[in-house]
N, C-alpha and C positions, 0 to 999 in steps of 0.2 A: 575699530582697528585702523591704524594709519596706513596709507598707501606707501609701498616701498620707495617710490620716487620722492615722496614728501617726508619720509621718516628721517628725523634729525640724526639718529644713531647711524643709519646707513650712510648718510651724507658725510658725517664726521669720519666714519671708518674709511670711506673712499678718499677723503681729503688727506688723512694721515698716511694712507698707503701710497698715494702719489708723492707726498712730501718725502717719504722714506726712499722711494725709488730715485727721486731727484738727488737727494743727499748722497745716496750710495754711488750713483754714477759720478757725481762731482768728486767724492772722496777717492774713488778708484782712479780717476784721471790725475788727481793731485799726487797720489802715492806712486804712480807710475813714473813720475818725472824724476830725473837725477837730482834736481835741486832739493826736492822733498827728502830724499834719502840722505843727502849730505847734511841737511839741517837737522834731521833726526839723529844722525850720528854725532853731530856737534853737541846737541842737547844731551844725549846719553853720556858723552865724555865729560861734559861740564857737571852733570849730576853725579857721576862717579867720583870726580875730583872733589866736589863739594862734600860728598859723603865721607871721603877719606879724611879731609881736613877737619870735619866735624868730629870724627872718631878720635883723631889725634888731640883735638882741643878738649874733648871730654876726658880723655886719658890724663892729660895734664891737670885738668880741673880736679878730678878725683884724687890724683896724687897730692895736689895742694891741700885738699880737704882731708887727707889721710884716710881715704876710703878705697876699698878694693875695686879694681876695674872688672868688667864682665869676664875678660879672659882669666883674671886671677880667681874669680868666683868659680868659673868652670873647672879650673885646675884643682881648686880645693874640693869641689864636689867629686871629682874623679878620684882624688886621693882618699876621701872619706869612704867612697864605695869600695875601693880596694881594701881598706882597713876592715870594713864591715864583712867583706868576703872572707878575709883571713880569720876574723873572729868567729864566723860561722863554722869554718873548717876546724878551728880549735875546739869549739863547742861540741861538734860531732865526735872528734877524737876523744874528748873527755868523757862523753856519754858512753862510748865504746869501752873505754878503760874501766869506767865505773861498773858497767854491765858485766864485763869479764871478771872483775874482782868479786862480784856477788855470786858468781857461778861456783858450784862446789868443785873443789880441787881434787880430782881423782887422777891416778896415774894413767888409766886407760882413756879417759876423756868421755866415757859413756856413763850415764847415771846408774847407780846401784839400785837393785830392786828393793822394795820396801821389806823391812824385817817383820815377819809375821809370827815367828816362833819366839815365845817369851821365856825367860828363865823361870825355873820353878820358884814359887813363893816360899817363905820360911816354913809354913805349915806343911808343905808337901815334902820338904827335904827330910823331916824327922820320921 
């Protein structure tokens, strides 16, 4: 077994740990400066502007290609979901009407008891 002082894994781990500490302290100092925050704000603004321009360019491209944009696809999907919901409601109502039409129509609304008494047969009448 290798000695801890000569173990390459331990040496490597120690070296990486020290490098991380140094990098973290440098990054903390850099981020604390107002120049860094100003630069990051400019980069964020430029990125947002570029993204907006790219979106507008894609919209024009899709329009030229006679293809729907993402916003149009989302709108169509929402309309289709609304139509499907209405169809489901109509389906439920139709099932209720069908079920009610199959029910026996009696004035009282309660089912009649089964008829157990049978009329006399022809032989019993004479």
